[in-house]
N, C-alpha and C positions, 0 to 999 in steps of 0.2 A: 480298337486300340490294343486289346490283348493279342488278337490274331496278327495284325500287321505291325505292331509296335513292340510289345513285350516279348512275344515269342521269338522274333528275329534278333532280340538282344538290344533294343533301343533303351538307353538309360533314361532319357526324358519321359518315355512312355511308362517305364517302371516307376519312376518317381511320381508321375501324375496319378498312377493307379494307387500307389500307397497313400498319397495325399488325399485322394477322394475317399478312400476307405476310412482313413482316420478322421477326416472331416465329418463324414456321415456318423461315425461312431460317437464322436465327441458332441456333436450337435444333439443327436437323439438322446444320448445319455445325460447330458446337462439338463435338457428339458424334462426328462423323466425324473431326475433327482429333484428338480425344482417343483414338480407336481406331486412328489412323494411316491412315484411309481418305480421304486427300486426293482421290483419284479421284472419290469420290462428290460432292464439291463442284462440280468443274468439269464432270463428265459429267451430273449430274442437277440439282443445286440452282440453278445459275446460269441454266438455261433458263427456269423459271417466274419467277424473280426479274426477269430482263431483259424477258421478253415481257409478263407481267402488270404489272410495274412500269412499263413504257413506256406501256401503255394507261392506267394510273391517272394518270401524269404528263400524258399528252395530254388526258385528260378534265378534270383539275384538280379542286380541292376544291369548286367551286360556291359559291353564296352563300346557299342555303336552309339554315335552321337544323335542318331535319328535321321529323319529325311532331310532333303535339301533345305537350306535355311533362307533361300531367296523367296521372300514372301511378296505376293502381289496384293493389289487393293482388295481383291475378293477374299483372300485369306485373312486379311486384317479385319474386314467387315464381318466375316463369319465368326472369327474368334471373339471379336468384340460383342457381337449379338449374343453368343452363347454365354459369355461372361456376365452380360447384363441379365440374362435370364436366370443365371445361377443366384443372383442377388434376391430374386423373388422367393427362393427357398429360405433365405435368412429372415425375410419379412414374415413368412408364414410361421417359421419356428419361434421367433422371438417377439413378433408383433401382432399376435392373434387378437390381443385386446386393444391394440392401438388404432389410430385414425386411418392408417392405410388399409386396414382390413374392415373398416366400418361398412363400406358398401356391400362387401361380401356377407357380413353378419346380418345386415338389413335384408338382403335378398333371401338369405336362408330363413329368417324370421317370417317374412311375408309368404314364403312358400310352405310354412308350417313345419320346417325341418330343424328349427332351432328353439326347442322348448326351454323353459326356465331351468337354469342350472347347467345348461349345455356349454357355458363359457369355459368351465373347467375342463370338460372333455375336449373341446376344441383346442385349448392350450396344450393339453397332453398330446393330442394327435399332431400338433404342429411340429413336434420333435421328429418322429419318423417320416412324415410327409415332407417337411421342410428340409431335413437332412438329406433325404433321397433326391429331392429336386436340385439342391445345391451340388451334390456329388455328381449327379447325372450330367448337368450342364457344364460342370468343371471338366469332366472327362471329354466332352465334345469340344470345349474350347481348347483343351490341350491338344487334341487330335488336329484341329484346324491350325493351331499355332506351330506345332512341331513337325507336321507333315503337310506342308503347303502343296496345293494343287493335286493332291493324291485323289484319285477317283473314289477310293474306298471311304475317304473322309465324308464326301458328299453323300454317299449311299448310307453311311452310318447315321449321319445327322437326319437325313430324310426318313429312314426306316424307324429310328427311335421316336421321332416326333409323330409320325403317322400312327405307330402302334399306341403311343400314349394317348393321342387325340381320339383314336378309335374307341379305346376303352372309356376314356373320361367323358366324351360327348355322349356315347351310348348310355352309360350308366346314369349320367346327369339327366338326360331326357327321360329315361325310364322312371326315375324318382321325381320327376317334375322340377328338377333344379336347373331351369333354363338360365337363371342368374349366373350359375357357375360357368356355363358355356360362354356367356357374354362377357363376364368379368375375368375369366381365366383363359379359356381356350382361344377365343377370338384374338385377344392381345398377343398370345403366343404365336399365332399364325401371322399376325401383322408385323411382328418383330423378326421371327425366324424365317418366314417365307421369303421376303425381299432379300434378306442377307444371303440365303441359300441361292437365290436366283442370281444375285450379283456374283457370287462365287463361281457359279456354273458358267456364266457368260464371260468372265474375265480370266479364268484360270488358264495357266500355261500347261500344256500337256506334260504329264509326268508318268512314270511307271505305276501300274496298279491303280 
């Protein structure tokens, strides 16, 4: 999105980048404050906000409206799937103690990875993890929505998901957390995979 959207001067891409950055910062900072971890805000959160934010301000929103706005069914499906996946970040950030996360907590407990008192730690890590997941998929949804049928959008979605799954699956299996693969990674593939396939099969040829 930065290379093919923000850099050429696309205003929607710039707005989406600013929105994702602020969403991550606010989600992570709010959860940190709620957990009493003020140190996480000034030690971690402020650095990306200031550095990346300064770059976005320096670049400016640009004057280009973005890519062609004629969206096909594949663009709508892909943008919708990425938006749906972004909501999982909110669940992890704000619902770590809730019923939607109960199967995950049970799996972690059965695997011996969830000792007594770890609920507070999970609630804290829900901020950076949930905020990152939300911002990540928000950017992918914006790319699919504002740049329909662009080849780079499909490559960006596929590359980011493959990289994330490679790390997450490998480390989960390394630590014996098969439950995380089944409850997190497999559903991600089941949602994003078909959406990406529909996009690839139905997209109209466009530049890049």
